[in-house]
BASE-261296 format. One line per 4 residues: number of its first residue (from 1); for each residue y, x, z of C-alpha. Coordinates in steps of 0.1 Angstrom, whole numbers. Each point is the difference from the previous one (the first is absolute). Layout:
BEGIN
NUM	Y/X/Z; ...
% end
This chain:
BEGIN
1	270/-2077/-1798; 20/-28/15; 37/2/10; -7/10/36
5	-23/27/-11; 25/12/-25; 27/0/26; -22/20/24
9	-6/25/-28; 37/4/-7; 7/4/37; -27/27/2
13	19/20/-27; 29/5/25; -21/29/14; 10/20/-31
17	36/-2/11; 29/10/-22; -10/23/-28; 26/2/-26
21	-9/10/-36; -7/-15/-34; -33/14/-11; -21/-25/19
25	21/-29/-13; -2/13/-36; -38/0/3; -2/-33/18
29	22/-18/-26; -18/16/-29; -33/-16/11; 18/-34/-1
33	14/5/-34; 35/11/11; 14/-34/7; 34/14/11
37	6/11/-36; -1/-36/-11; 27/-12/26; 37/-3/-3
41	13/11/34; 30/4/23; -6/30/23; 17/-2/34
45	3/31/23; 23/13/27; -1/1/38; 12/-35/11
49	4/-33/-18; -28/5/-25; -18/-32/9; 32/-21/1
53	10/12/-34; -35/-7/-13; 2/-35/13; 35/-6/-15
57	-9/13/-34; -33/-19/-1; 17/-32/11; 27/3/-28
61	-27/7/-26; -19/-30/11; 31/-22/-2; 2/12/-36
65	-34/-15/-7; -19/32/-1; -34/7/15; 6/27/26
69	-24/22/20; 13/17/32; -18/28/18; 14/9/34
73	-12/14/34; -7/-5/28; -8/-37/5; 12/-21/29
77	-25/-27/4; -28/3/-27; -12/30/-19; 3/-21/-31
81	38/0/2; 0/35/-15; -10/-15/-34; 20/-30/-12
85	6/-18/-33; 30/-23/0; 1/0/37; -37/-10/4
89	-22/25/17; -32/12/-16; -30/-23/7; -24/15/25
93	-29/-5/-24; 20/22/-25; 3/28/25; -37/-2/7
97	-9/1/-37; 23/29/-8; -11/21/29; -37/-7/-8
101	7/11/-35; 19/31/10; -22/13/28; -27/16/-22
105	27/19/-19; 14/14/33; -34/12/10; -5/15/-34
109	33/19/3; -11/15/33; -33/10/-16; 20/17/-27
113	18/21/26; 32/-20/4; 14/-6/35; -5/-37/9
117	30/-21/-11; 21/-13/28; 6/-36/10; 34/0/-18
121	-15/15/-32; -26/-27/-1; 26/-27/7; 22/14/-28
125	-29/0/-25; -9/-36/11; 35/-11/-6; 2/15/-34
129	-33/-16/-11; 9/-34/16; 33/-2/-17; -14/12/-33
133	-28/-25/-1; 24/-28/11; 22/8/-30; 33/4/20
137	32/4/-20; 13/26/25; -13/17/31; 23/11/27
141	-16/30/17; 11/15/34; -5/37/6; -22/6/30
145	13/33/12; 23/26/-16; -1/-2/-37; -13/29/-21
149	-35/0/13; -2/-37/11; -29/-18/-16; 23/-25/-17
153	17/28/-20; -23/-2/-30; 21/-28/-15; 29/3/-25
157	22/-29/11; 28/-18/-18; 23/9/28; -3/22/31
161	17/-9/33; 6/25/29; 16/-20/27; 12/28/22
165	-12/32/16; -1/7/37; -23/17/25; -35/-15/2
169	-35/14/-1; 14/35/4; -34/15/8; -11/-9/-35
173	32/-2/-21; 21/28/15; 25/5/28; 32/-1/-20
177	17/-27/-21; -1/23/-30; -38/5/2; -6/-37/5
181	24/-9/-29; -19/25/-23; -32/-18/9; 14/-35/-6
185	16/12/-33; -35/4/-13; -1/-36/-11; 29/6/-25
189	-15/0/-35; 15/14/-32; 26/-23/-15; -10/-29/24
193	31/-14/17; 4/7/37; 18/-23/25; 8/15/34
197	22/-4/30; -7/36/13; 30/19/14; 11/35/8
201	-25/28/-4; -28/-24/-11; 22/-14/-28; 7/35/-12
205	-38/7/-3; -7/-33/-18; 29/5/-23; -12/35/-10
209	-36/-11/-6; 12/-30/-20; 22/22/-22; -29/23/-6
213	-22/-29/-12; 28/-17/-19; -4/-31/22; 30/-23/0
217	13/-6/35; 15/-31/16; 15/8/34; 5/-27/26
221	31/2/22; 12/-20/30; 34/-4/-17; 19/7/-32
225	-2/36/-11; 31/22/-2; 16/0/-34; -20/23/-24
229	-23/10/29; -31/-7/-20; 1/4/-37; -28/-2/-26
233	-29/5/2; 3/-17/34; 8/-36/4; 8/-18/32
237	-7/-33/17; 19/-8/32; 5/-26/27; 32/-20/-1
241	7/2/37; 26/-28/-2; -27/-25/-9; -27/14/24
245	-3/-21/31; -23/-16/24; -5/-36/-8; -14/-30/18
249	8/-29/22; 32/1/21; -20/7/32; 0/30/24
253	-8/33/-15; -35/2/15; -9/-30/-22; 24/4/-29
257	-13/35/-11; -35/-14/-3; 10/-21/-30; 3/30/-24
261	29/16/-18; 18/0/-33; 9/31/-20; 18/6/-32
265	-12/28/-23; 19/16/-28; -29/6/-24; -4/19/-32
269	8/-31/-21; 21/-23/22; 9/-8/36; -24/-23/19
273	20/-18/26; -14/-16/32; -36/9/-5; -19/-17/28
277	-24/23/18; -23/-14/27; -4/35/15; 22/15/28
281	16/33/4; 26/21/-18; -28/20/-16; -14/-31/-17
285	33/-3/-20; -6/35/-15; -36/-10/-6; 12/-31/-19
289	23/21/-21; -29/23/-9; -21/-30/-10; 28/-14/-22
293	5/33/-17; -37/4/-7; -1/-35/-14; 29/8/-22
297	-18/31/-13; -30/-22/-8; 22/-25/-18; 15/28/-21
301	-36/8/-10; -4/-35/-13; -15/-19/29; 11/-37/0
305	19/-2/33; 32/-19/3; 26/-1/28; -13/-31/15
309	-34/17/5; 18/27/21; 16/-25/22; -31/-21/4
313	-23/30/5; 20/16/28; 5/-34/17; -38/-4/1
317	-9/35/12; -24/1/29; -6/32/19; -12/-5/36
321	1/24/28; 34/14/-8; 27/-13/23; -21/-32/2
325	9/-27/25; -33/-14/13; 13/-20/29; 33/-16/9
329	-7/-6/37; -6/25/12; 18/19/-28; -26/25/-15
333	6/23/-29; -26/22/-17; 9/30/-20; -22/28/-14
337	24/28/7; -26/28/-2; 22/30/-8; 34/13/12
341	20/-15/-29; -16/-34/6; 7/2/37; 36/7/-7
345	2/-30/-23; -15/-22/27; 23/14/27; 30/-7/-23
349	-11/-36/-6; -7/-7/37; 33/16/11; 21/-20/-25
353	-18/-33/1; -9/-3/37; 27/20/19; -1/-24/30
357	-38/-3/3; -22/18/25; -26/19/-21; -36/3/10
361	-19/24/-23; -37/1/-6; -8/31/-19; -31/19/-12
365	3/30/-23; -28/19/-19; -6/36/9; 9/13/-35
369	35/-15/2; 31/16/14; -1/-17/33; 29/19/15
373	26/-11/-26; -14/-36/-1; 4/-3/38; 34/17/-2
377	13/-27/-24; -13/-30/20; -3/8/37; 37/1/8
381	4/-36/-11; -29/-13/22; 2/-15/35; -37/1/4
385	-26/20/-21; -37/-8/-1; -21/26/-16; -34/-10/-14
389	-27/15/-21; 2/-7/-38; -33/-11/-16; -20/25/-20
393	-13/35/2; 34/17/-4; 14/-12/34; -8/34/16
397	18/7/33; 20/-33/-3; 13/2/36; 22/29/-11
401	24/-27/-12; 6/-10/36; 8/35/10; 26/2/-28
405	14/-34/10; 5/11/36; 27/24/-12; 22/-31/-6
409	-10/-25/26; -22/-2/31; -11/-36/-9; -31/10/-20
413	-33/-18/3; -33/11/-14; -25/-27/-12; -32/11/-16
417	-6/-33/-17; 24/-16/-25; -6/-36/13; 10/12/35
421	30/18/-14; 11/-31/-18; -6/-22/31; 21/24/21
425	28/0/-26; 1/-38/-1; 1/-2/37; 29/25/2
429	20/-19/-26; -6/-33/18; 12/16/32; 32/10/-16
433	4/-35/-14; -7/-16/34; 29/21/13; 23/-13/-27
437	-1/31/-22; -8/0/-37; -30/22/-8; -24/9/-28
441	-33/16/-4; -3/25/-28; -35/13/-10; 1/32/-21
445	-16/32/-10; -32/2/-20; -5/-27/-27; -36/-3/13
449	16/-10/34; 22/-25/-18; -30/-15/-17; -19/-4/32
453	30/-14/18; 5/-26/-28; -36/-11/4; 3/-4/38
457	34/-17/-1; -12/-24/-27; -30/-9/22; -26/14/-23
461	-15/21/28; 2/-29/24; 15/23/27; 20/-16/28
465	33/18/0
% end
């Protein structure tokens, strides 16, 4: 089996959909010698920010001279992005070899009466085996969905991270924050430290589960805690708001904010002032604080990581498709705001950073997402909304987004094809510019849509937009 054949086989597995459970993974990993049991891991769950935190933690560990595996999903440009070692994607030949090796075991499992493993389960097994055979020092593993029954949840990590908890995948995980938090709390392991920025009801759930499992908790806060608010066994890490600021060249806001931002974090061991973060948005400051806290926990466990590694690692973090500027003229921003909390973060960023700009929005949202709340967060900011179909089998009745958007504006356009939607968006932005008005195009919704938009805008599809 060559790489294209292996990729076709993996894509074929999407027909098995989402099928949470651990029995198939236990069997699948057993036939491969349980490679996950040989890995030192960082486990990252939560609703939003998982990938960003994975990227930050991985980059810091690499700066410390460690060999680091990172498993995330979905990819943006190449399937191989899901499996990385020190920032290098897995070779295509390696994917082909591992899938060729694994496929007979999958068929044997079905013959034994197991349901066929899903695409994500196969990917998880592939990641564990790839990292094990490569001899990584640590593997940073992103939870796919939920927590307790996610296929990654057979590891016992050195530290668990639950970024936050908000509504997403309600049809699978539950329709209340409490239910979703219980599911995500499933990655908490006995006596394994937990780092989290969860708030409110979700924090109460995570705190209770951690106490039951004697898991030390490090809570991330947006500012200093009230005196004696959190006493042992809880420790806190917080942002020093005085030092948090947008940084860049002394140019108009539309350009300046694209340079990145600095943030100061009061960690477990010291204060880290003016950490440079090449990712935008207030939420990325909290994500950086989580990464710093997790690194400090690993350092307490004896890993050779110094302060300079934290500074250098954050400075070199790369995580595309999240508030990513892909064009200055016309101004185009991509952001994978694929759930209500993500949409609110995007809306906050756009409102604060571009208050004087006309906003043209290209949006496509998957059927299993809360389209109503996503549109509610973004549509009131937009001058023009172009609704398009997100790639993949989960697009469903995608034009429903247009109906929802029409509650907020009568300037809604439906474009079946993403290239046409992008072309229309660029044309509208240029029309505003021709009339002397500042304008930007924001493409958002499904991460699959963002991936396709990046390919088109970077010219990989050779479309004329």
